[in-house]
ROLO-52671 format. One line per field, with one value per atom (N, C-alpha, C, O): residue in one letter; residue number from 1; atom name; x, y, z. Coordinates in steps of 0.05 Angstrom, whole numbers, plus 5000, padded with zeros to 4 digits. Example, Ala and Ser with C-alpha at 12.3 -4.5 7.8 and 13.67 -1.06 7.14 Angstrom:
BEGIN
residuo <- a, a, a, a, s, s, s, s
num <- 1, 1, 1, 1, 2, 2, 2, 2
atomo <- N, CA, C, O, N, CA, C, O
c1 <- 5264, 5246, 5264, 5285, 5257, 5273, 5258, 5268
c2 <- 4886, 4910, 4934, 4934, 4955, 4979, 5001, 5023
c3 <- 5156, 5156, 5156, 5169, 5142, 5143, 5157, 5161
END
This chain:
BEGIN
residuo <- m, m, m, m, y, y, y, y, d, d, d, d, v, v, v, v, n, n, n, n, n, n, n, n, i, i, i, i, f, f, f, f, a, a, a, a, k, k, k, k, i, i, i, i, i, i, i, i, r, r, r, r, k, k, k, k, e, e, e, e, i, i, i, i, p, p, p, p, s, s, s, s, t, t, t, t, i, i, i, i, v, v, v, v, y, y, y, y, e, e, e, e, d, d, d, d, e, e, e, e, k, k, k, k, i, i, i, i, l, l, l, l, f, f, f, f, f, f, f, f, h, h, h, h, d, d, d, d, i, i, i, i, t, t, t, t, p, p, p, p, q, q, q, q, a, a, a, a, k, k, k, k, v, v, v, v, h, h, h, h, i, i, i, i, l, l, l, l, v, v, v, v, i, i, i, i, p, p, p, p, k, k, k, k, i, i, i, i, p, p, p, p, v, v, v, v, k, k, k, k, d, d, d, d, l, l, l, l, t, t, t, t, d, d, d, d, f, f, f, f, l, l, l, l, n, n, n, n, q, q, q, q, a, a, a, a, d, d, d, d, e, e, e, e, i, i, i, i, a, a, a, a, v, v, v, v, k, k, k, k, y, y, y, y, f, f, f, f, f, f, f, f, d, d, d, d, k, k, k, k, i, i, i, i, n, n, n, n, e, e, e, e, v, v, v, v, v, v, v, v, k, k, k, k, e, e, e, e, i, i, i, i, g, g, g, g, l, l, l, l, t, t, t, t, k, k, k, k, t, t, t, t, g, g, g, g, f, f, f, f, r, r, r, r, l, l, l, l, v, v, v, v, t, t, t, t, n, n, n, n, n, n, n, n, g, g, g, g, l, l, l, l, d, d, d, d, a, a, a, a, n, n, n, n, q, q, q, q, e, e, e, e, v, v, v, v, p, p, p, p, h, h, h, h, f, f, f, f, h, h, h, h, m, m, m, m, h, h, h, h, i, i, i, i, l, l, l, l, g, g, g, g, g, g, g, g, e, e, e, e, n, n, n, n, l, l, l, l, n, n, n, n, s, s, s, s, i, i, i, i, r, r, r, r
num <- 1, 1, 1, 1, 2, 2, 2, 2, 3, 3, 3, 3, 4, 4, 4, 4, 5, 5, 5, 5, 6, 6, 6, 6, 7, 7, 7, 7, 8, 8, 8, 8, 9, 9, 9, 9, 10, 10, 10, 10, 11, 11, 11, 11, 12, 12, 12, 12, 13, 13, 13, 13, 14, 14, 14, 14, 15, 15, 15, 15, 16, 16, 16, 16, 17, 17, 17, 17, 18, 18, 18, 18, 19, 19, 19, 19, 20, 20, 20, 20, 21, 21, 21, 21, 22, 22, 22, 22, 23, 23, 23, 23, 24, 24, 24, 24, 25, 25, 25, 25, 26, 26, 26, 26, 27, 27, 27, 27, 28, 28, 28, 28, 29, 29, 29, 29, 30, 30, 30, 30, 31, 31, 31, 31, 32, 32, 32, 32, 33, 33, 33, 33, 34, 34, 34, 34, 35, 35, 35, 35, 36, 36, 36, 36, 37, 37, 37, 37, 38, 38, 38, 38, 39, 39, 39, 39, 40, 40, 40, 40, 41, 41, 41, 41, 42, 42, 42, 42, 43, 43, 43, 43, 44, 44, 44, 44, 45, 45, 45, 45, 46, 46, 46, 46, 47, 47, 47, 47, 48, 48, 48, 48, 49, 49, 49, 49, 50, 50, 50, 50, 51, 51, 51, 51, 52, 52, 52, 52, 53, 53, 53, 53, 54, 54, 54, 54, 55, 55, 55, 55, 56, 56, 56, 56, 57, 57, 57, 57, 58, 58, 58, 58, 59, 59, 59, 59, 60, 60, 60, 60, 61, 61, 61, 61, 62, 62, 62, 62, 63, 63, 63, 63, 64, 64, 64, 64, 65, 65, 65, 65, 66, 66, 66, 66, 67, 67, 67, 67, 68, 68, 68, 68, 69, 69, 69, 69, 70, 70, 70, 70, 71, 71, 71, 71, 72, 72, 72, 72, 73, 73, 73, 73, 74, 74, 74, 74, 75, 75, 75, 75, 76, 76, 76, 76, 77, 77, 77, 77, 78, 78, 78, 78, 79, 79, 79, 79, 80, 80, 80, 80, 81, 81, 81, 81, 82, 82, 82, 82, 83, 83, 83, 83, 84, 84, 84, 84, 85, 85, 85, 85, 86, 86, 86, 86, 87, 87, 87, 87, 88, 88, 88, 88, 89, 89, 89, 89, 90, 90, 90, 90, 91, 91, 91, 91, 92, 92, 92, 92, 93, 93, 93, 93, 94, 94, 94, 94, 95, 95, 95, 95, 96, 96, 96, 96, 97, 97, 97, 97, 98, 98, 98, 98, 99, 99, 99, 99, 100, 100, 100, 100, 101, 101, 101, 101, 102, 102, 102, 102, 103, 103, 103, 103, 104, 104, 104, 104, 105, 105, 105, 105, 106, 106, 106, 106, 107, 107, 107, 107, 108, 108, 108, 108, 109, 109, 109, 109, 110, 110, 110, 110, 111, 111, 111, 111, 112, 112, 112, 112, 113, 113, 113, 113, 114, 114, 114, 114, 115, 115, 115, 115, 116, 116, 116, 116
atomo <- N, CA, C, O, N, CA, C, O, N, CA, C, O, N, CA, C, O, N, CA, C, O, N, CA, C, O, N, CA, C, O, N, CA, C, O, N, CA, C, O, N, CA, C, O, N, CA, C, O, N, CA, C, O, N, CA, C, O, N, CA, C, O, N, CA, C, O, N, CA, C, O, N, CA, C, O, N, CA, C, O, N, CA, C, O, N, CA, C, O, N, CA, C, O, N, CA, C, O, N, CA, C, O, N, CA, C, O, N, CA, C, O, N, CA, C, O, N, CA, C, O, N, CA, C, O, N, CA, C, O, N, CA, C, O, N, CA, C, O, N, CA, C, O, N, CA, C, O, N, CA, C, O, N, CA, C, O, N, CA, C, O, N, CA, C, O, N, CA, C, O, N, CA, C, O, N, CA, C, O, N, CA, C, O, N, CA, C, O, N, CA, C, O, N, CA, C, O, N, CA, C, O, N, CA, C, O, N, CA, C, O, N, CA, C, O, N, CA, C, O, N, CA, C, O, N, CA, C, O, N, CA, C, O, N, CA, C, O, N, CA, C, O, N, CA, C, O, N, CA, C, O, N, CA, C, O, N, CA, C, O, N, CA, C, O, N, CA, C, O, N, CA, C, O, N, CA, C, O, N, CA, C, O, N, CA, C, O, N, CA, C, O, N, CA, C, O, N, CA, C, O, N, CA, C, O, N, CA, C, O, N, CA, C, O, N, CA, C, O, N, CA, C, O, N, CA, C, O, N, CA, C, O, N, CA, C, O, N, CA, C, O, N, CA, C, O, N, CA, C, O, N, CA, C, O, N, CA, C, O, N, CA, C, O, N, CA, C, O, N, CA, C, O, N, CA, C, O, N, CA, C, O, N, CA, C, O, N, CA, C, O, N, CA, C, O, N, CA, C, O, N, CA, C, O, N, CA, C, O, N, CA, C, O, N, CA, C, O, N, CA, C, O, N, CA, C, O, N, CA, C, O, N, CA, C, O, N, CA, C, O, N, CA, C, O, N, CA, C, O, N, CA, C, O, N, CA, C, O, N, CA, C, O, N, CA, C, O, N, CA, C, O, N, CA, C, O, N, CA, C, O, N, CA, C, O, N, CA, C, O, N, CA, C, O, N, CA, C, O, N, CA, C, O, N, CA, C, O, N, CA, C, O, N, CA, C, O, N, CA, C, O
c1 <- 2204, 2231, 2232, 2218, 2250, 2253, 2268, 2289, 2258, 2270, 2288, 2279, 2314, 2334, 2334, 2347, 2321, 2320, 2293, 2288, 2276, 2251, 2258, 2279, 2239, 2244, 2251, 2267, 2239, 2245, 2273, 2287, 2282, 2309, 2329, 2350, 2322, 2339, 2339, 2360, 2316, 2315, 2332, 2347, 2330, 2347, 2377, 2392, 2384, 2413, 2420, 2443, 2401, 2406, 2411, 2424, 2402, 2404, 2382, 2384, 2360, 2338, 2333, 2332, 2331, 2328, 2300, 2280, 2298, 2272, 2274, 2295, 2250, 2249, 2245, 2223, 2267, 2268, 2256, 2261, 2239, 2227, 2243, 2249, 2251, 2267, 2282, 2271, 2307, 2322, 2342, 2354, 2345, 2366, 2376, 2368, 2391, 2402, 2381, 2387, 2357, 2337, 2312, 2298, 2307, 2281, 2284, 2302, 2265, 2265, 2237, 2219, 2233, 2208, 2212, 2232, 2195, 2198, 2171, 2152, 2170, 2145, 2138, 2156, 2113, 2103, 2104, 2096, 2113, 2114, 2087, 2084, 2067, 2040, 2021, 2006, 2022, 2007, 1977, 1965, 1965, 1936, 1922, 1898, 1938, 1928, 1948, 1970, 1940, 1958, 1985, 2006, 1984, 2008, 2007, 1988, 2027, 2028, 2058, 2074, 2064, 2091, 2092, 2074, 2113, 2117, 2138, 2157, 2135, 2154, 2162, 2145, 2188, 2198, 2221, 2237, 2221, 2244, 2267, 2262, 2291, 2314, 2323, 2345, 2307, 2313, 2298, 2276, 2308, 2295, 2270, 2272, 2247, 2222, 2202, 2199, 2187, 2169, 2142, 2129, 2132, 2106, 2104, 2123, 2080, 2077, 2081, 2094, 2071, 2074, 2104, 2113, 2118, 2147, 2162, 2179, 2154, 2166, 2161, 2180, 2136, 2130, 2143, 2150, 2148, 2161, 2192, 2204, 2203, 2233, 2244, 2265, 2229, 2239, 2233, 2212, 2250, 2244, 2226, 2220, 2217, 2198, 2209, 2194, 2235, 2247, 2246, 2240, 2251, 2250, 2222, 2218, 2202, 2174, 2166, 2153, 2172, 2165, 2179, 2167, 2204, 2219, 2206, 2203, 2197, 2184, 2159, 2156, 2142, 2117, 2123, 2108, 2143, 2150, 2159, 2152, 2175, 2185, 2162, 2162, 2143, 2119, 2105, 2098, 2102, 2089, 2105, 2093, 2131, 2148, 2145, 2142, 2146, 2144, 2117, 2115, 2095, 2069, 2065, 2052, 2077, 2076, 2092, 2083, 2116, 2134, 2122, 2126, 2108, 2096, 2068, 2055, 2058, 2033, 2008, 1986, 2010, 1986, 1970, 1947, 1982, 1966, 1945, 1926, 1947, 1927, 1900, 1879, 1902, 1877, 1871, 1849, 1891, 1888, 1903, 1911, 1906, 1920, 1910, 1898, 1917, 1910, 1937, 1955, 1939, 1962, 1952, 1935, 1964, 1954, 1978, 1999, 1973, 1991, 1975, 1953, 1986, 1974, 1992, 2017, 1980, 1996, 1990, 1970, 2007, 2003, 1988, 1978, 1987, 1975, 1946, 1937, 1930, 1901, 1895, 1874, 1914, 1911, 1922, 1922, 1932, 1943, 1969, 1975, 1985, 2011, 2028, 2033, 2037, 2051, 2081, 2093, 2093, 2122, 2127, 2116, 2142, 2147, 2168, 2187, 2164, 2180, 2160, 2145, 2159, 2140, 2141, 2163, 2118, 2117, 2089, 2070, 2089, 2064, 2061, 2080, 2036, 2029, 2018, 2001, 2029, 2018, 2003, 2016, 1977, 1961, 1948, 1939, 1948, 1936, 1937, 1942, 1934, 1935, 1910, 1908, 1889, 1863, 1843, 1850, 1817, 1797, 1800, 1800, 1802, 1806, 1781, 1782, 1758, 1732, 1731, 1720, 1742, 1739, 1762, 1761, 1781, 1804, 1799, 1796, 1799, 1793, 1816, 1816
c2 <- 7900, 7902, 7898, 7882, 7914, 7913, 7888, 7881, 7874, 7850, 7858, 7865, 7857, 7866, 7847, 7853, 7824, 7805, 7804, 7786, 7825, 7825, 7831, 7841, 7824, 7826, 7854, 7857, 7875, 7902, 7910, 7925, 7902, 7907, 7894, 7905, 7870, 7856, 7870, 7871, 7881, 7896, 7922, 7928, 7935, 7959, 7952, 7967, 7929, 7921, 7908, 7900, 7906, 7894, 7864, 7853, 7851, 7822, 7809, 7786, 7823, 7814, 7835, 7859, 7827, 7847, 7859, 7847, 7883, 7897, 7914, 7921, 7921, 7939, 7967, 7975, 7982, 8008, 8030, 8031, 8046, 8070, 8094, 8111, 8097, 8119, 8110, 8094, 8119, 8113, 8135, 8146, 8141, 8158, 8147, 8124, 8162, 8152, 8149, 8136, 8161, 8160, 8144, 8137, 8138, 8127, 8110, 8113, 8090, 8072, 8068, 8062, 8071, 8065, 8042, 8043, 8022, 7999, 7987, 7990, 7973, 7960, 7936, 7920, 7934, 7912, 7887, 7888, 7864, 7840, 7826, 7809, 7834, 7825, 7849, 7855, 7863, 7888, 7885, 7865, 7904, 7904, 7924, 7927, 7939, 7959, 7961, 7950, 7975, 7979, 7991, 7982, 8010, 8021, 8013, 8020, 7999, 7992, 7993, 7976, 8015, 8021, 8021, 8032, 8009, 8010, 8031, 8034, 8045, 8065, 8059, 8056, 8058, 8052, 8071, 8078, 8080, 8095, 8075, 8051, 8084, 8066, 8065, 8055, 8075, 8072, 8048, 8042, 8035, 8011, 8018, 8020, 8020, 8025, 8005, 7999, 7994, 7971, 7979, 7963, 8003, 8011, 8042, 8055, 8052, 8081, 8094, 8114, 8081, 8092, 8094, 8114, 8073, 8072, 8094, 8108, 8097, 8118, 8145, 8162, 8151, 8177, 8183, 8205, 8162, 8164, 8167, 8180, 8155, 8155, 8176, 8187, 8182, 8202, 8230, 8235, 8248, 8276, 8288, 8276, 8312, 8326, 8329, 8327, 8334, 8337, 8311, 8311, 8288, 8262, 8255, 8244, 8261, 8255, 8272, 8262, 8298, 8315, 8306, 8306, 8299, 8289, 8264, 8263, 8246, 8221, 8228, 8218, 8245, 8252, 8271, 8269, 8288, 8305, 8287, 8293, 8267, 8249, 8233, 8229, 8225, 8212, 8231, 8223, 8255, 8275, 8279, 8280, 8280, 8283, 8259, 8262, 8235, 8211, 8208, 8201, 8213, 8210, 8231, 8225, 8254, 8274, 8264, 8266, 8254, 8245, 8222, 8222, 8204, 8182, 8188, 8170, 8212, 8221, 8214, 8216, 8206, 8198, 8222, 8218, 8245, 8268, 8277, 8290, 8270, 8278, 8263, 8275, 8238, 8221, 8212, 8204, 8214, 8206, 8181, 8165, 8177, 8154, 8149, 8167, 8126, 8119, 8113, 8101, 8123, 8119, 8104, 8113, 8080, 8062, 8052, 8046, 8049, 8035, 8019, 8026, 7996, 7979, 7981, 7978, 7985, 7990, 7968, 7971, 7948, 7927, 7903, 7901, 7883, 7857, 7858, 7846, 7873, 7875, 7888, 7884, 7904, 7917, 7899, 7906, 7875, 7856, 7866, 7861, 7880, 7888, 7863, 7849, 7858, 7833, 7835, 7815, 7858, 7861, 7881, 7904, 7873, 7891, 7913, 7916, 7927, 7951, 7971, 7964, 7995, 8015, 8018, 8022, 8017, 8021, 8031, 8028, 8045, 8055, 8044, 8040, 8039, 8030, 8054, 8068, 8058, 8078, 8062, 8047, 8066, 8052, 8072, 8093, 8065, 8083, 8072, 8048, 8090, 8082, 8071, 8064, 8069, 8059, 8067, 8076, 8064, 8068, 8047, 8023, 8056, 8038, 8030, 8020, 8034, 8028, 7999, 7994, 7980, 7952, 7943, 7920, 7960, 7953, 7964, 7989, 7947, 7957, 7951, 7957
c3 <- 3867, 3858, 3828, 3817, 3815, 3786, 3778, 3789, 3757, 3746, 3723, 3702, 3727, 3707, 3683, 3662, 3684, 3663, 3648, 3633, 3652, 3637, 3608, 3601, 3590, 3562, 3552, 3534, 3564, 3555, 3564, 3550, 3587, 3596, 3577, 3570, 3568, 3548, 3521, 3508, 3513, 3488, 3491, 3472, 3513, 3517, 3515, 3503, 3526, 3526, 3499, 3495, 3480, 3454, 3455, 3437, 3476, 3478, 3462, 3454, 3457, 3441, 3420, 3426, 3394, 3373, 3373, 3383, 3363, 3360, 3335, 3325, 3325, 3302, 3313, 3321, 3314, 3327, 3309, 3285, 3322, 3309, 3315, 3298, 3341, 3350, 3376, 3392, 3379, 3403, 3409, 3391, 3434, 3443, 3470, 3478, 3485, 3510, 3532, 3553, 3529, 3550, 3544, 3562, 3519, 3511, 3486, 3470, 3484, 3461, 3451, 3467, 3425, 3412, 3393, 3378, 3393, 3375, 3369, 3384, 3347, 3339, 3356, 3363, 3364, 3379, 3361, 3338, 3372, 3356, 3352, 3335, 3368, 3364, 3362, 3381, 3340, 3337, 3340, 3330, 3354, 3358, 3339, 3340, 3324, 3305, 3282, 3284, 3261, 3238, 3247, 3238, 3265, 3278, 3308, 3321, 3317, 3345, 3354, 3348, 3367, 3376, 3406, 3419, 3417, 3446, 3451, 3436, 3474, 3482, 3511, 3528, 3516, 3543, 3550, 3534, 3575, 3585, 3590, 3595, 3589, 3593, 3622, 3628, 3640, 3668, 3679, 3669, 3700, 3711, 3728, 3753, 3715, 3729, 3720, 3697, 3740, 3733, 3723, 3708, 3729, 3720, 3721, 3728, 3713, 3712, 3740, 3742, 3760, 3787, 3795, 3806, 3789, 3794, 3778, 3789, 3753, 3736, 3747, 3749, 3755, 3766, 3793, 3799, 3808, 3834, 3832, 3848, 3811, 3809, 3790, 3794, 3769, 3749, 3759, 3772, 3752, 3758, 3737, 3717, 3743, 3725, 3697, 3677, 3694, 3668, 3652, 3628, 3665, 3652, 3643, 3622, 3660, 3654, 3630, 3611, 3630, 3608, 3582, 3561, 3584, 3561, 3549, 3525, 3566, 3557, 3540, 3518, 3550, 3536, 3512, 3492, 3514, 3491, 3468, 3445, 3474, 3453, 3440, 3416, 3456, 3445, 3426, 3403, 3434, 3416, 3390, 3369, 3392, 3368, 3349, 3325, 3360, 3344, 3331, 3307, 3345, 3333, 3311, 3291, 3314, 3292, 3268, 3246, 3274, 3252, 3236, 3211, 3249, 3234, 3224, 3212, 3228, 3217, 3232, 3221, 3257, 3272, 3283, 3290, 3284, 3295, 3276, 3284, 3250, 3230, 3235, 3232, 3241, 3244, 3272, 3278, 3289, 3317, 3325, 3308, 3351, 3361, 3390, 3402, 3399, 3427, 3441, 3431, 3466, 3483, 3507, 3522, 3512, 3533, 3550, 3540, 3576, 3593, 3613, 3621, 3620, 3641, 3665, 3662, 3688, 3712, 3733, 3748, 3734, 3755, 3746, 3723, 3764, 3758, 3751, 3731, 3765, 3760, 3733, 3722, 3723, 3697, 3674, 3651, 3682, 3663, 3650, 3627, 3665, 3655, 3652, 3672, 3628, 3622, 3627, 3635, 3621, 3625, 3647, 3646, 3667, 3690, 3685, 3701, 3664, 3657, 3646, 3627, 3657, 3648, 3617, 3606, 3605, 3576, 3568, 3583, 3546, 3535, 3507, 3492, 3499, 3473, 3457, 3467, 3433, 3415, 3393, 3378, 3392, 3372, 3353, 3361, 3328, 3308, 3280, 3276, 3261, 3233, 3221, 3198, 3238, 3230, 3251, 3273, 3245, 3265, 3287, 3281, 3312, 3334, 3349, 3371, 3337, 3350, 3359, 3381, 3344, 3352, 3371, 3380, 3376, 3394, 3421, 3424, 3441, 3468, 3486, 3510
END
């Protein structure tokens, strides 16, 4: 079951501040408060889904495509397509997913060889 009081749900509702990179009615990009790389942006859909599996089961094909198209637009806009970036998600407890709201990490801005 989705926890409506998880930290990302509170960020979407503006109950907790974030440094926004991009936002519209469907998606939110913001800087991670504990960055693991020079650029570390989190991207979350604004629908109540707890992980990637839940997102893929609940969102329609248009919403899934929109999510990844927006990631592509933002990484181009901030210049990460020139040198590369890493896109990461953790799905479930064994993957150490810390927040039960589907999210992806965009990492870049430097060589990520030492970041695992």
